[in-house]
GUFI-621062 format. One line per field, with one value per atom (N, C-alpha, C, O): residue in one letter; x, y, z; residue number from 1. Coordinates in Angstrom, 1 decimal, decimal comma, padded with zeros to 4 digits, always signed. Layout:
<nodes>
residuo a  ...
X X  ...
Y Y  ...
Z Z  ...
num NUM  ...
</nodes>
This chain:
<nodes>
residuo m  m  m  m  d  d  d  d  a  a  a  a  k  k  k  k  t  t  t  t  r  r  r  r  a  a  a  a  m  m  m  m  l  l  l  l  n  n  n  n  e  e  e  e  a  a  a  a  e  e  e  e  q  q  q  q  a  a  a  a  l  l  l  l  l  l  l  l  r  r  r  r  e  e  e  e  t  t  t  t  t  t  t  t  k  k  k  k  a  a  a  a  e  e  e  e  l  l  l  l  a  a  a  a  k  k  k  k  l  l  l  l  d  d  d  d  e  e  e  e  d  d  d  d  e  e  e  e  l  l  l  l  i  i  i  i  e  e  e  e  l  l  l  l  h  h  h  h  t  t  t  t  r  r  r  r  v  v  v  v  r  r  r  r  r  r  r  r  a  a  a  a  r  r  r  r  s  s  s  s  k  k  k  k  y  y  y  y  v  v  v  v  k  k  k  k  l  l  l  l  h  h  h  h  r  r  r  r  r  r  r  r  q  q  q  q  g  g  g  g  a  a  a  a  a  a  a  a  q  q  q  q  v  v  v  v  r  r  r  r  k  k  k  k  d  d  d  d  r  r  r  r  s  s  s  s  r  r  r  r  t  t  t  t  r  r  r  r  t  t  t  t  a  a  a  a  g  g  g  g  a  a  a  a  v  v  v  v  s  s  s  s  r  r  r  r  t  t  t  t  a  a  a  a  v  v  v  v  k  k  k  k  a  a  a  a  e  e  e  e  a  a  a  a  f  f  f  f  e  e  e  e  e  e  e  e  a  a  a  a  l  l  l  l  g  g  g  g  l  l  l  l  v  v  v  v  s  s  s  s  a  a  a  a  q  q  q  q  l  l  l  l  a  a  a  a  k  k  k  k  v  v  v  v  a  a  a  a  a  a  a  a  k  k  k  k  a  a  a  a  a  a  a  a  k  k  k  k  e  e  e  e  l  l  l  l  e  e  e  e  r  r  r  r  e  e  e  e  r  r  r  r  l  l  l  l  a  a  a  a  a  a  a  a  a  a  a  a  a  a  a  a  r  r  r  r  v  v  v  v  k  k  k  k  g  g  g  g  s  s  s  s  p  p  p  p  s  s  s  s  g  g  g  g  s  s  s  s  a  a  a  a  t  t  t  t  p  p  p  p  g  g  g  g  r  r  r  r  g  g  g  g  k  k  k  k  t  t  t  t  t  t  t  t  k  k  k  k  a  a  a  a  a  a  a  a  k  k  k  k  p  p  p  p  r  r  r  r  a  a  a  a  r  r  r  r  s  s  s  s  r  r  r  r  t  t  t  t  p  p  p  p  i  i  i  i  d  d  d  d  e  e  e  e  k  k  k  k  r  r  r  r  a  a  a  a  s  s  s  s  s  s  s  s  t  t  t  t  r  r  r  r  g  g  g  g  a  a  a  a  q  q  q  q  k  k  k  k  r  r  r  r  s  s  s  s  q  q  q  q  a  a  a  a  r  r  r  r  r  r  r  r  d  d  d  d  a  a  a  a  k  k  k  k  r  r  r  r
X +023,6  +023,2  +023,7  +024,9  +022,9  +023,4  +024,0  +023,9  +024,6  +025,3  +024,3  +024,7  +023,1  +022,1  +021,7  +021,6  +021,5  +021,2  +022,4  +022,2  +023,6  +024,8  +025,0  +025,4  +024,6  +024,8  +023,8  +024,1  +022,7  +021,7  +022,2  +021,7  +023,1  +023,5  +024,7  +025,6  +024,7  +025,9  +027,0  +026,7  +028,2  +029,3  +029,0  +029,4  +028,4  +028,1  +027,1  +027,3  +026,1  +025,2  +025,8  +025,5  +026,7  +027,4  +028,3  +028,4  +029,0  +029,8  +029,0  +029,5  +027,9  +027,0  +026,6  +026,6  +026,2  +025,8  +027,0  +026,8  +028,2  +029,4  +029,6  +030,2  +029,3  +029,5  +028,5  +028,7  +027,5  +026,5  +026,8  +025,9  +027,9  +028,2  +028,5  +028,9  +028,3  +028,5  +029,9  +030,1  +030,9  +032,3  +032,5  +033,2  +032,0  +032,1  +031,3  +031,8  +030,1  +029,3  +030,0  +029,8  +030,7  +031,3  +032,4  +032,7  +033,0  +034,0  +033,5  +034,3  +032,2  +031,7  +031,2  +030,7  +031,4  +030,8  +029,4  +028,9  +028,8  +027,4  +027,1  +026,2  +028,0  +027,8  +027,9  +027,2  +028,9  +029,1  +027,9  +027,5  +027,4  +026,3  +025,0  +024,2  +024,8  +023,7  +023,8  +022,8  +025,0  +025,2  +025,0  +024,4  +025,5  +025,3  +023,8  +023,3  +023,1  +021,7  +020,9  +020,0  +021,3  +020,6  +020,9  +019,9  +022,1  +022,4  +021,6  +021,1  +021,6  +020,9  +019,4  +018,7  +018,9  +017,4  +017,0  +016,0  +017,9  +017,6  +017,6  +016,7  +018,6  +018,6  +017,4  +016,8  +017,0  +015,8  +014,6  +013,8  +014,4  +013,3  +013,2  +012,2  +014,4  +014,5  +013,9  +013,1  +014,3  +013,9  +012,4  +011,7  +012,0  +010,6  +009,7  +008,7  +010,0  +009,2  +009,2  +008,2  +010,4  +010,5  +009,7  +009,0  +009,8  +009,0  +007,5  +006,8  +007,0  +005,6  +005,2  +004,2  +006,0  +005,7  +005,7  +004,8  +006,7  +006,8  +005,6  +005,0  +005,3  +004,1  +002,8  +002,0  +002,6  +001,4  +001,3  +000,3  +002,5  +002,5  +002,2  +001,5  +002,8  +002,6  +001,2  +000,6  +000,5  -000,9  -001,8  -002,6  -001,5  -002,2  -002,0  -002,9  -000,8  -000,5  -001,1  -001,7  -000,9  -001,4  -002,9  -003,5  -003,4  -004,8  -004,9  -006,0  -003,8  -003,8  -002,8  -001,6  -003,1  -002,2  -001,3  -000,1  -001,9  -001,1  +000,0  +001,1  -000,2  +000,9  +002,0  +003,1  +001,6  +002,6  +003,6  +004,7  +003,2  +004,1  +005,5  +006,5  +005,6  +006,9  +007,6  +008,9  +006,9  +007,6  +008,5  +009,4  +008,2  +009,0  +009,8  +010,1  +010,2  +010,8  +012,2  +012,7  +013,0  +014,3  +014,4  +015,2  +013,5  +013,4  +013,0  +013,5  +012,1  +011,7  +012,9  +013,0  +013,7  +014,8  +015,8  +016,3  +016,0  +016,9  +016,3  +017,1  +015,0  +014,4  +014,5  +014,8  +014,4  +014,5  +015,9  +016,1  +016,9  +018,3  +018,6  +019,2  +018,1  +018,4  +017,5  +017,9  +016,4  +015,6  +016,3  +016,3  +016,9  +017,6  +018,8  +019,1  +019,5  +020,7  +020,3  +021,0  +019,2  +018,7  +018,4  +018,6  +017,8  +017,5  +018,8  +018,9  +019,9  +021,1  +021,7  +022,2  +021,7  +022,3  +021,4  +022,0  +020,1  +019,3  +019,5  +019,6  +019,7  +019,9  +021,3  +021,4  +022,3  +023,6  +023,6  +024,2  +022,9  +022,7  +022,0  +022,4  +021,0  +020,3  +021,2  +021,1  +022,0  +023,0  +023,9  +024,2  +024,5  +025,5  +024,9  +025,5  +023,7  +023,0  +022,7  +022,8  +022,2  +021,9  +023,2  +023,1  +024,3  +025,5  +026,0  +026,4  +025,8  +026,2  +025,3  +025,8  +024,1  +023,1  +023,5  +023,5  +023,8  +024,2  +025,5  +025,7  +026,4  +027,7  +027,5  +028,1  +026,6  +026,3  +025,7  +026,0  +024,7  +024,1  +025,1  +025,0  +026,0  +027,0  +027,9  +028,2  +028,2  +029,0  +028,3  +028,9  +027,0  +026,2  +026,0  +026,1  +025,8  +025,7  +027,0  +027,0  +028,1  +029,4  +029,6  +030,2  +029,3  +029,4  +028,6  +029,0  +027,3  +026,4  +027,0  +026,9  +027,5  +028,1  +029,3  +029,5  +030,1  +031,3  +030,8  +031,4  +029,8  +029,3  +028,6  +028,8  +027,9  +027,2  +028,2  +028,0  +029,3  +030,3  +031,4  +032,4  +031,2  +032,3  +032,3  +031,3  +033,5  +033,7  +032,8  +032,4  +032,4  +031,6  +030,1  +029,3  +029,8  +028,4  +027,5  +026,3  +028,0  +027,1  +026,8  +027,6  +025,6  +025,1  +025,7  +025,8  +025,9  +026,5  +027,8  +027,8  +028,8  +030,1  +029,9  +029,2  +030,5  +030,5  +029,4  +029,4  +028,5  +027,4  +027,7  +028,3  +027,2  +027,4  +026,3  +026,4  +025,3  +024,2  +023,7  +023,9  +023,1  +022,7  +021,2  +020,4  +021,0  +019,6  +019,1  +019,8  +017,8  +017,2  +016,5  +016,0  +016,5  +015,7  +014,2  +013,7  +013,6  +012,2  +011,4  +011,5  +010,5  +009,6  +008,3  +007,8  +007,8  +006,5  +005,4  +005,3  +004,6  +003,5  +002,3  +002,0  +001,6  +000,4  -000,7  -000,8  -001,4  -002,4  -003,6  -004,2  -004,1  -005,3  -006,5  -006,5  -007,5  -008,7  -009,6  -010,0  -010,0  -011,0  -012,4  -012,6  -013,4  -014,8  -015,2  -016,0  -014,7  -015,0  -014,5  -015,1  -013,2  -012,6  -013,4  -013,6  -013,9  -014,7  -016,0  -016,4  -016,6  -017,9  -017,7  -018,5  -016,6  -016,4  -016,1  -016,6  -015,3  -015,1  -016,3  -016,5  -017,2  -018,4  -019,4  -020,1  -019,4  -020,2  -019,8  -020,6  -018,5  -018,0  -018,3  -018,7  -018,1  -018,5  -019,9  -020,3  -020,8  -022,2  -022,6  -023,4  -022,0  -022,2  -021,8  -022,4  -020,6  -020,1  -021,1  -021,3  -021,6  -022,5  -023,8  -024,4  -024,3  -025,6  -025,4  -026,2  -024,2  -023,9  -023,8  -024,3  -023,2  -023,0  -024,4  -024,7  -025,3  -026,6  -027,4  -028,1  -027,3  -028,0  -027,5  -028,3  -026,2  -025,7  -026,1  -026,5  -026,1  -026,6  -028,1  -028,5  -028,9  -030,3  -030,6  -031,6  -029,8  -030,0  -029,7  -030,2  -029,0  -028,7  -029,8  -029,7
Y -020,9  -020,5  -021,5  -021,8  -022,1  -023,1  -022,5  -021,3  -023,3  -022,8  -022,2  -021,3  -022,8  -022,2  -020,8  -019,9  -020,6  -019,2  -018,3  -017,1  -018,8  -017,9  -017,5  -016,4  -018,4  -018,1  -017,0  -016,3  -016,9  -015,8  -014,4  -013,4  -014,3  -013,1  -012,5  -013,2  -011,2  -010,5  -010,4  -010,8  -009,9  -009,9  -009,1  -009,4  -007,9  -007,0  -007,7  -007,6  -008,4  -009,1  -010,2  -010,4  -011,0  -012,0  -011,5  -012,1  -010,4  -009,8  -009,4  -009,6  -008,8  -008,4  -009,7  -009,6  -010,7  -011,9  -012,6  -013,2  -012,5  -013,0  -012,3  -012,9  -011,0  -010,3  -010,7  -010,4  -011,5  -011,9  -013,3  -013,9  -013,9  -015,2  -015,0  -013,9  -016,0  -015,9  -015,4  -014,6  -015,9  -015,6  -014,1  -013,4  -013,6  -012,1  -011,3  -010,2  -011,7  -010,9  -010,8  -009,8  -011,8  -011,8  -010,8  -010,3  -010,4  -009,4  -007,9  -007,0  -007,7  -006,4  -005,8  -006,6  -004,5  -003,9  -003,4  -003,6  -002,8  -002,4  -001,4  -001,6  -000,4  +000,6  -000,1  +000,2  -000,9  -001,6  -002,6  -002,7  -003,2  -004,1  -003,3  -003,7  -002,1  -001,3  -000,9  -000,9  -000,5  -000,1  -001,3  -001,2  -002,5  -003,7  -004,1  -004,4  -003,9  -004,2  -003,3  -003,8  -002,1  -001,1  -001,5  -001,5  -001,9  -002,3  -003,6  -003,7  -004,6  -005,8  -005,6  -006,1  -004,7  -004,4  -003,8  -004,0  -002,8  -002,2  -003,2  -003,1  -004,1  -005,1  -006,0  -006,3  -006,4  -007,2  -006,5  -007,1  -005,3  -004,5  -004,3  -004,3  -004,1  -003,9  -005,1  -005,0  -006,3  -007,5  -007,9  -008,5  -007,6  -007,9  -007,0  -007,5  -005,7  -004,8  -005,2  -005,2  -005,5  -006,0  -007,2  -007,3  -008,2  -009,4  -009,1  -009,6  -008,2  -007,8  -007,1  -007,4  -006,2  -005,5  -006,5  -006,4  -007,3  -008,3  -009,2  -009,6  -009,7  -010,6  -009,9  -010,5  -008,7  -008,0  -007,8  -007,9  -007,4  -007,2  -008,5  -008,6  -009,6  -010,9  -011,4  -012,0  -011,1  -011,5  -010,8  -011,3  -009,5  -008,7  -009,3  -009,3  -009,7  -010,2  -011,6  -011,8  -012,5  -013,9  -014,0  -015,0  -013,1  -013,2  -014,5  -015,1  -014,8  -016,0  -015,9  -015,6  -016,2  -016,1  -017,4  -017,4  -018,5  -019,8  -019,8  -020,4  -019,3  -019,3  -018,3  -018,4  -017,3  -016,2  -016,7  -016,2  -017,6  -018,0  -018,4  -018,0  -019,2  -019,7  -018,6  -018,7  -017,7  -016,7  -015,7  -015,2  -015,5  -014,5  -015,1  -014,5  -016,4  -017,1  -016,6  -016,7  -016,2  -015,7  -014,6  -014,5  -013,6  -012,5  -012,9  -012,4  -013,9  -014,4  -015,1  -015,0  -015,8  -016,5  -015,4  -015,6  -014,4  -013,3  -012,7  -012,4  -012,4  -011,8  -012,7  -012,2  -014,0  -014,9  -015,0  -015,1  -014,9  -015,0  -013,8  -013,9  -012,6  -011,4  -011,4  -010,8  -012,0  -012,1  -013,0  -012,6  -014,1  -014,9  -014,2  -014,2  -013,4  -012,7  -011,6  -011,3  -011,0  -009,9  -010,5  -009,9  -011,7  -012,4  -012,6  -012,4  -013,1  -013,3  -012,0  -012,0  -011,0  -009,7  -009,1  -008,6  -009,2  -008,7  -009,5  -008,8  -010,8  -011,6  -011,2  -011,0  -011,0  -010,6  -009,2  -008,9  -008,3  -006,9  -006,9  -006,2  -007,7  -007,8  -008,3  -007,7  -009,3  -009,8  -008,7  -008,5  -008,0  -007,0  -005,8  -005,3  -005,4  -004,3  -004,7  -003,8  -005,9  -006,3  -006,3  -005,9  -006,8  -006,8  -005,4  -005,1  -004,5  -003,1  -002,4  -001,6  -002,8  -002,2  -002,7  -001,9  -003,9  -004,4  -003,8  -003,5  -003,6  -003,0  -001,5  -001,1  -000,8  +000,6  +000,6  +001,5  -000,3  -000,3  -000,6  +000,0  -001,5  -001,8  -000,6  -000,3  +000,1  +001,4  +002,4  +003,1  +002,6  +003,6  +003,2  +004,1  +002,0  +001,5  +001,7  +002,2  +001,4  +001,6  +003,1  +003,5  +004,0  +005,4  +005,9  +006,8  +005,4  +005,8  +005,4  +006,1  +004,2  +003,7  +004,5  +004,8  +004,9  +005,8  +007,1  +007,6  +007,7  +009,0  +008,9  +009,7  +007,8  +007,6  +007,4  +007,8  +006,7  +006,4  +007,4  +007,2  +008,6  +009,6  +010,2  +010,2  +010,7  +011,2  +012,3  +012,4  +013,2  +014,4  +014,0  +014,7  +012,8  +012,3  +013,0  +012,9  +013,7  +014,5  +013,6  +012,8  +013,7  +013,0  +013,5  +012,8  +014,8  +015,5  +016,1  +016,8  +016,0  +016,6  +018,1  +018,7  +018,8  +020,2  +020,7  +022,0  +019,9  +020,4  +019,8  +018,8  +020,5  +020,1  +019,3  +018,9  +019,0  +018,2  +017,1  +017,1  +016,1  +015,0  +015,2  +015,7  +014,9  +015,1  +013,8  +013,0  +013,6  +012,4  +012,7  +013,8  +011,8  +012,0  +012,1  +011,2  +013,1  +013,3  +012,3  +012,3  +011,6  +010,7  +011,4  +012,1  +011,3  +012,0  +011,3  +010,1  +012,1  +011,5  +011,3  +012,1  +010,2  +010,0  +011,0  +011,1  +011,6  +012,6  +011,8  +011,0  +012,2  +011,5  +012,2  +013,4  +011,4  +012,0  +012,4  +011,6  +013,6  +014,1  +013,8  +013,4  +013,9  +013,7  +014,5  +014,1  +015,8  +016,7  +016,1  +016,2  +015,6  +015,0  +013,8  +013,7  +013,0  +011,8  +012,2  +011,7  +013,3  +013,8  +014,3  +014,1  +015,1  +015,7  +014,6  +014,7  +013,5  +012,4  +011,7  +011,4  +011,4  +010,7  +011,5  +011,0  +012,8  +013,7  +013,8  +013,8  +013,8  +013,8  +012,5  +012,5  +011,4  +010,1  +010,0  +009,6  +010,5  +010,5  +011,4  +011,0  +012,6  +013,5  +012,8  +013,0  +012,2  +011,5  +010,4  +010,2  +009,6  +008,5  +009,0  +008,5  +010,1  +010,7  +011,2  +011,1  +011,9  +012,4  +011,3  +011,4  +010,2  +009,0  +008,4  +008,0  +008,4  +007,8  +008,6  +008,1  +010,0  +010,8  +010,6  +010,5  +010,4  +010,2  +008,8  +008,7  +007,8  +006,5  +006,5  +005,8  +007,3  +007,3  +008,0  +007,6  +008,8  +009,5  +008,5  +008,8  +007,5  +006,5  +005,7  +004,8
Z +019,9  +018,5  +017,6  +017,6  +016,7  +015,8  +014,6  +014,3  +013,7  +012,5  +011,5  +010,8  +011,4  +010,5  +010,9  +010,0  +012,1  +012,6  +012,4  +011,9  +012,7  +012,5  +011,1  +010,8  +010,1  +008,7  +008,3  +007,3  +009,0  +008,6  +009,0  +008,4  +010,0  +010,5  +009,8  +009,4  +009,7  +009,2  +010,3  +011,4  +009,9  +010,8  +012,1  +013,2  +011,9  +013,0  +014,0  +015,2  +013,5  +014,3  +015,1  +016,2  +014,4  +015,0  +016,1  +017,2  +015,9  +016,9  +018,1  +019,2  +017,9  +019,0  +019,8  +021,0  +019,2  +019,9  +020,6  +021,6  +020,0  +020,7  +022,0  +022,9  +022,1  +023,3  +024,4  +025,6  +024,1  +025,1  +025,6  +026,3  +025,4  +026,0  +027,5  +027,9  +028,2  +029,7  +030,0  +030,9  +029,3  +029,6  +029,3  +030,1  +028,3  +027,9  +028,9  +029,3  +029,3  +030,2  +031,6  +032,2  +032,0  +033,3  +033,4  +034,5  +032,3  +032,2  +032,4  +032,7  +032,1  +032,0  +033,4  +034,2  +033,6  +034,8  +034,5  +033,4  +035,5  +035,3  +034,2  +033,4  +034,0  +032,9  +031,6  +030,6  +031,4  +030,2  +029,8  +028,7  +030,9  +030,7  +030,3  +029,4  +030,8  +030,4  +029,0  +028,2  +028,6  +027,2  +026,2  +025,2  +026,6  +025,8  +025,8  +024,7  +026,9  +027,0  +026,0  +025,3  +025,9  +025,0  +023,6  +022,8  +023,2  +021,9  +021,5  +020,4  +022,4  +022,1  +022,0  +021,1  +022,9  +022,8  +021,5  +021,0  +021,1  +019,8  +018,7  +017,8  +018,6  +017,5  +017,6  +016,6  +018,8  +019,0  +018,5  +017,8  +018,9  +018,5  +017,0  +016,4  +016,4  +014,9  +014,2  +013,3  +014,6  +014,0  +014,3  +013,5  +015,5  +015,9  +015,0  +014,5  +014,9  +014,1  +012,6  +012,0  +012,2  +010,8  +010,5  +009,5  +011,4  +011,3  +011,2  +010,4  +012,1  +012,1  +010,8  +010,2  +010,3  +009,1  +007,9  +007,1  +007,8  +006,7  +006,7  +005,7  +007,9  +008,1  +007,7  +007,0  +008,1  +007,7  +006,2  +005,6  +005,6  +004,1  +003,4  +002,4  +003,9  +003,3  +003,4  +002,5  +004,5  +004,7  +003,7  +003,1  +003,5  +002,5  +001,1  +000,3  +000,9  -000,5  -000,7  -001,7  +000,3  +000,1  +000,5  +000,1  +001,2  +001,8  +002,6  +002,7  +003,3  +004,2  +005,2  +004,9  +006,5  +007,5  +007,6  +008,0  +007,2  +007,2  +006,2  +006,6  +005,1  +004,1  +004,4  +004,0  +005,2  +005,6  +006,6  +006,6  +007,5  +008,6  +008,1  +008,7  +007,1  +006,6  +005,8  +005,6  +005,2  +004,3  +005,0  +004,4  +006,3  +007,0  +008,2  +009,2  +008,0  +009,1  +009,4  +010,5  +008,3  +008,5  +009,5  +010,4  +009,4  +010,3  +011,7  +012,7  +011,8  +013,1  +013,8  +015,0  +013,1  +013,7  +014,2  +015,3  +013,5  +014,0  +015,2  +016,2  +015,2  +016,4  +017,6  +018,7  +017,4  +018,5  +019,0  +020,2  +018,1  +018,6  +019,5  +020,5  +019,0  +019,8  +021,1  +022,1  +021,1  +022,3  +023,4  +024,5  +022,9  +023,9  +024,4  +025,6  +023,5  +024,0  +025,0  +026,0  +024,7  +025,6  +027,0  +028,0  +027,0  +028,3  +029,1  +030,3  +028,4  +029,1  +029,6  +030,8  +028,8  +029,3  +030,4  +031,4  +030,4  +031,4  +032,7  +033,8  +032,7  +033,9  +034,5  +035,7  +033,7  +034,2  +034,8  +035,8  +034,1  +034,6  +035,9  +036,8  +036,1  +037,4  +038,5  +039,6  +038,2  +039,2  +039,6  +040,8  +038,6  +038,9  +039,7  +040,6  +039,3  +039,9  +041,4  +042,3  +041,6  +043,0  +043,9  +045,0  +043,3  +044,0  +044,3  +045,4  +043,4  +043,6  +044,6  +045,4  +044,6  +045,6  +047,0  +048,0  +047,2  +048,5  +049,0  +050,1  +048,0  +048,4  +048,8  +049,8  +048,1  +048,5  +049,8  +050,7  +050,1  +051,4  +052,5  +053,6  +052,3  +053,3  +053,6  +054,7  +052,5  +052,7  +053,5  +054,3  +053,2  +053,9  +055,3  +056,2  +055,6  +057,0  +057,8  +058,9  +057,1  +057,8  +058,0  +059,1  +057,1  +057,2  +058,4  +059,2  +058,4  +059,5  +060,9  +061,9  +060,9  +062,2  +062,6  +063,8  +061,6  +062,0  +062,5  +063,5  +061,9  +062,4  +063,7  +064,6  +063,9  +065,2  +066,3  +067,5  +066,0  +067,0  +067,1  +067,8  +066,5  +066,6  +068,0  +068,7  +068,4  +069,8  +070,2  +071,3  +069,3  +069,6  +069,7  +070,3  +069,2  +069,3  +068,3  +068,4  +067,4  +066,5  +065,3  +064,8  +064,8  +063,6  +062,3  +061,3  +062,3  +061,1  +061,5  +062,6  +060,7  +061,0  +061,1  +060,2  +062,1  +062,2  +063,1  +063,3  +063,6  +064,4  +065,8  +066,0  +066,8  +068,2  +068,8  +070,0  +068,1  +068,7  +067,7  +066,5  +068,4  +067,6  +067,2  +067,9  +065,9  +065,4  +064,9  +064,3  +065,1  +064,6  +063,3  +063,1  +062,4  +061,1  +061,4  +062,1  +060,9  +061,2  +060,4  +059,2  +061,0  +060,3  +060,0  +060,9  +058,8  +058,6  +059,4  +059,3  +060,0  +060,8  +059,9  +059,0  +060,1  +059,4  +059,9  +061,1  +059,0  +059,4  +059,9  +059,2  +061,1  +061,6  +061,0  +060,8  +060,7  +060,0  +061,1  +062,0  +061,1  +062,0  +061,6  +060,4  +062,4  +062,0  +060,8  +060,0  +060,8  +059,7  +058,4  +057,3  +058,5  +057,3  +056,8  +055,6  +057,7  +057,3  +056,7  +055,7  +057,3  +056,7  +055,3  +054,4  +055,1  +053,8  +052,8  +051,7  +053,2  +052,2  +051,9  +050,7  +052,9  +052,5  +051,7  +050,9  +052,0  +051,2  +049,8  +048,9  +049,6  +048,2  +047,5  +046,3  +048,2  +047,6  +047,2  +046,1  +048,1  +047,8  +046,6  +045,7  +046,5  +045,4  +044,1  +043,1  +044,1  +042,9  +042,5  +041,3  +043,4  +043,1  +042,5  +041,6  +043,1  +042,6  +041,2  +040,3  +041,0  +039,6  +038,6  +037,5  +039,0  +038,1  +037,8  +036,7  +038,8  +038,7  +037,7  +036,9  +037,8  +036,8  +035,4  +034,5  +035,2  +033,9  +033,4  +032,2  +034,2  +033,8  +033,4  +032,5  +034,1  +033,9  +032,5  +031,9  +032,0  +030,7  +029,6  +028,5  +029,8  +028,7  +028,3  +027,4
num 1  1  1  1  2  2  2  2  3  3  3  3  4  4  4  4  5  5  5  5  6  6  6  6  7  7  7  7  8  8  8  8  9  9  9  9  10  10  10  10  11  11  11  11  12  12  12  12  13  13  13  13  14  14  14  14  15  15  15  15  16  16  16  16  17  17  17  17  18  18  18  18  19  19  19  19  20  20  20  20  21  21  21  21  22  22  22  22  23  23  23  23  24  24  24  24  25  25  25  25  26  26  26  26  27  27  27  27  28  28  28  28  29  29  29  29  30  30  30  30  31  31  31  31  32  32  32  32  33  33  33  33  34  34  34  34  35  35  35  35  36  36  36  36  37  37  37  37  38  38  38  38  39  39  39  39  40  40  40  40  41  41  41  41  42  42  42  42  43  43  43  43  44  44  44  44  45  45  45  45  46  46  46  46  47  47  47  47  48  48  48  48  49  49  49  49  50  50  50  50  51  51  51  51  52  52  52  52  53  53  53  53  54  54  54  54  55  55  55  55  56  56  56  56  57  57  57  57  58  58  58  58  59  59  59  59  60  60  60  60  61  61  61  61  62  62  62  62  63  63  63  63  64  64  64  64  65  65  65  65  66  66  66  66  67  67  67  67  68  68  68  68  69  69  69  69  70  70  70  70  71  71  71  71  72  72  72  72  73  73  73  73  74  74  74  74  75  75  75  75  76  76  76  76  77  77  77  77  78  78  78  78  79  79  79  79  80  80  80  80  81  81  81  81  82  82  82  82  83  83  83  83  84  84  84  84  85  85  85  85  86  86  86  86  87  87  87  87  88  88  88  88  89  89  89  89  90  90  90  90  91  91  91  91  92  92  92  92  93  93  93  93  94  94  94  94  95  95  95  95  96  96  96  96  97  97  97  97  98  98  98  98  99  99  99  99  100  100  100  100  101  101  101  101  102  102  102  102  103  103  103  103  104  104  104  104  105  105  105  105  106  106  106  106  107  107  107  107  108  108  108  108  109  109  109  109  110  110  110  110  111  111  111  111  112  112  112  112  113  113  113  113  114  114  114  114  115  115  115  115  116  116  116  116  117  117  117  117  118  118  118  118  119  119  119  119  120  120  120  120  121  121  121  121  122  122  122  122  123  123  123  123  124  124  124  124  125  125  125  125  126  126  126  126  127  127  127  127  128  128  128  128  129  129  129  129  130  130  130  130  131  131  131  131  132  132  132  132  133  133  133  133  134  134  134  134  135  135  135  135  136  136  136  136  137  137  137  137  138  138  138  138  139  139  139  139  140  140  140  140  141  141  141  141  142  142  142  142  143  143  143  143  144  144  144  144  145  145  145  145  146  146  146  146  147  147  147  147  148  148  148  148  149  149  149  149  150  150  150  150  151  151  151  151  152  152  152  152  153  153  153  153  154  154  154  154  155  155  155  155  156  156  156  156  157  157  157  157  158  158  158  158  159  159  159  159  160  160  160  160  161  161  161  161  162  162  162  162  163  163  163  163  164  164  164  164  165  165  165  165  166  166  166  166  167  167  167  167
</nodes>
């Protein structure tokens, strides 16, 4: 962020953007990143909406889109600054979330291996037998199911043809 952009922002906005530097983002955990992401997204949305409203009002006033472009540039600069910050926070949040997901997967696999390798051989603690997870079976379509499906498709097409013929 350059000095000109920084001069446009108030202290609270500058503080929010300072929180989005790489060094600051590296210090945050997933929950803190989610909270920061929400705050930055809100600020970005605020300035994007404000820019659109100001632009629309200026177009009505000037009766020209070309003259309007420069008139609301301050708000556009703020919106762009928060857009860039949101991108940084989103990228860091994605990294941290992926790392947490891998860690959770590793823990679950380790827990499953411990249960599977237990002396009683039980899949669930406290039970005397091993159970496998039931997989849902794909339902096979019988000839009657096929006939019913094709009959329904035909009825729908005939109904649509009647509606189209009325037009």
